[in-house]
Each structure stands twice: as structure tokens, then as C-alpha cells.
N, C-alpha and C positions, 0 to 999 in steps of 0.2 A: 350259624355261619352261612353266608350266602355263597353262591357258586364261585365267584371270583376269589373270595377269601380262601375257600377250600383249595383251589388250584394253586394260588400263590403261596399258601402255607406248606404245601407238600415239599418234602426234601428227602434226600437219601439218609436215613437214620443209621448210625453205626454204633450205637450203644443203647441198651434197653434195660428197663427195670424188670425185676423178677416178679412180674405180675401177669397172671393168666389172662388170655383173651377168651371171652365166653363163646360157646358154640353158637348161640343165638346171634351174636354180633357178626360172626363170620357169615352166617346165613344172610343177614341183611346186606352186608357188603357185596356179596355175590349177586343177590337179587337186584341191587342197583347197577352193578357192572354189566348185568345181562341186558341192559338197555343200550349197550354199544351197538353201532351199526355193523353189519356184516354182508358179504356178498349174497344177495338173494335171500337174506335172513337165514342163512345156513347155520349160523352160530356154531362154528367149529371148535370153540374153546371148551376146556374143562379145567377145573381147579381142584387140586388135591391139597388139603390142609392137614398139617401134622402138629400135634402138641404133646405135652407130657413126655413120657419115656420114649415114645416113637420119635419125636423131634430130637431128643438128646442122642438117640441111636444114629439117626441120619447125620447129625452134626459130627459125631465121633467117627463115623465111616469116612466122611468127606475129609476131615482133618487128617486122619491116618493115611489116606491115599495121597494127600498133598505132601505130608512129611516124609513119606516113603518114596516120593518122586515118581509115583505111578503115572504113566502116560495117559493124558486125558483122552476120552472117547465120546465126545458129545454127539447127540443126535443131530444137531445142526452145526455146520462148520462155523468156526469162529476165526476172525482175522483181526490183526492189528495193523494191517497194511492200508492205513487210511490216507486220503488226500491231505496235503500239507495243513490246510486250515483246521481240519478235524483233528489231526495229530497234535497240533498246537494246543487245542482246547483240552485234549486228553492229558497232555503233559502238564498243562497249567493246573488242572484239577489235582493231580497227584502232588505237585509242588506246594500248592497253597494248603491242601489238607494236611500235609506233613508239618508245615509251619505252624498251623493252629494246634496240632497235636504235640508240638515240641519235639519233633523227630528231626534231628540234624541230617544234613546231606550225607555225611560219612558214617552215620550210625546204622551199620548194617544189621545189627542184632534187633534194634527197635523196628526197623523196616520189615525184617523177616517175621517178627511177632505180629505186625499189622497184617501182612499177607496171609499168615496162618489164621488170623482171626476172621478173615473173610470166609475161609472154608469152615470155620466153626460158627458161621452165621451170626457173628457178634453175640453169641449166646442168647439169641432171641427166643422167646417162649413159644413162638408159632412159626412154622415154616410153610411156605406156599409154593406149589409147583403148577405151572401152567402147561397144558398139553394141547396137541392138535392131532387129528387122525393122520396116520402115516400114509404117504403116497399122494397127498394133495399138493398143489403148487404153492408158490410163495404167497398167494392171496390169502390162504388160510392163516399163515403166520401174521400177515397184516391185520387180519380180523382179531387175532389173539392179542396183538399189540393194542388195539382199540379197547378191548376188554380190560387189559392190564391198566391202561391209563385211567379208565373210570373207576376201577377197583381202588387204585392208589388215592384218587381224589375223594372217593367215598370214605376211605379210611381216615384221611386227614380231617374230613368233616366230622367224623365220629371221635376225634381226639386221639386217634391212633397214628403210629408212625410205620413207614414201610421203607424197604430198600430192595430193589431188583438187582439180583446178583448172578452174573453169568457163571461165576465160579461154582455156584451150587448146582449147575447143570452139566459140569464137565465129566461127571461119572454117573450117567443115568442108570447103569446096571446096579450101582449101589443103592440108588434111590428106589429102584424096583424091588430090592430086597425087603424094604420096610413099608413101602406104599403099594397099593394094588393097581399100579399103572401097567396096562397090558402092552404087549409087544406091538400091537397095531396102532399105538399112539406114540408120538414123539414128545420128548420133554423139550419144550421150547425154551423155558428159562425158569429159574427158581427165584425165591425172594423170602423176605422175612416180614413179620407183622408183630407189633407189640406196642408197648407204651415207652416212649422215649425217656432216657435218663437225662434230665435237664442239666445235670452237673458235668456231664461228659464233654471234654473239649471238642471231640470230633463232631458233636451235634451242634456246635456253633458254626460249623462250616456250611456255606451255601455256594454251589457251583454257579459260575457266571453264565449268562445267556448271551448269545451273539446279538449284535444290533439288529433291529427289525428289518433293515434293508438287506441283510444277508439271507433272511428267511422268506421275504415277501417280494413278489413281482406283481405290479398292478398294471393292467392295460385297459384303456377305454373309460377310466373314471374321470369325472369332471372335477 
């Protein structure tokens, strides 16, 4: 797969096969992601990967916290107060995803199962958590974002699927119970890694992208 194909084939996977990701594969994905640019080559990122019983335990903790309506306490503040254009894309994603999954507008039970499934990490075999040193400014998180983008593209190139999930970082204290993330690192965001279930309706969904002119301003070109 060439670079363009890897980038264009990446999507947010929401259903996985019960198939393990090898340790060597994770090593290679991180090795490639480490080529991401960072401020002064500081490379502030770190990735914690969990599989097997550890991944299942993290998923169970996250799901229980959500079902018990525990107040989230993320290391990074999360907002849904987006500008109108972004809010429109956010709502469009949810509406179209539910349509593909066959979840009706008034089907509260099905919607609740879907939201809970997010915290159960779609039962993915491998969880991934991206961290940065505590106390650095926003540029460190920017660098982690570049690392995440390359990691996801590398995974797509290797035939693997990913989904980056803010919900998995809403209870960082629970994550620290299972993974050796020290207090001097912040949990930037979590995600999932595995082999996509090709028969799952949710995996037919692709989020729309804004027109090029909304993302690009060119000055001085001929």
C-alpha cells in the first residue's frame, strides 16, 4: 500500500474481530510513528498498549464508571462548545452513523447501548493510550497529535484498524490502576487497535470531510 492509499483507507473502526495484535506489530507501528515531527525533536509522546486480560480489565472499569454515571475527570479538558460549522459536522457524524447501524431517532435503548459500547472500547483486543509529560504547554499535545496521525496511518498500511476515543481518557485514574502511567504524565487520549470486522454495519460508515476550500488558504501562488 502506498502512502496515499494508507491515509485514505484509514477510518474510525467500531467493531473488531477476536484476533490478537502481535507485540512485534505494535513495535513496528510505534517505530514508524516516531518519525513524526516535534518541537525541537523533543518527542514528548509515549504510548501504552494493553492486550489480553489487562485490556479487558480496563474496558470493564471504563464501562462500569459510565454505567454508574461517575463524573469524568480527564487530564485534558474536553468541550463540546464548538463553532457552528464544527458542531454541524459533529451532529452529521452521529446522525449518519446511526442510520447505517439501523438505530432510529427515538430508539433510546439502542443509542444507550452504542454509547456504552464506546466505553467498552468496541471490545477491541488492544487498547492504546497516548501520554505527554505533565506541565508542558499545548505544543506538546500538538506533537502527540502528529504521532497519533502517523500511528493510525501505519496501522492502516499494516491492515489494521484504529479508532481514537476521547471516552477512553475520561477516567485516567482507572487507566493508571491497570497501566504503569505515572502521575507526571497526562493521558492525552485513548484508542483501540485491531482487525476490523468486515461484516459490522458500523464499519461501512465513513465520516465526511469538509471541502478543500474550508481547510486551505493559499496566498501568492500563480
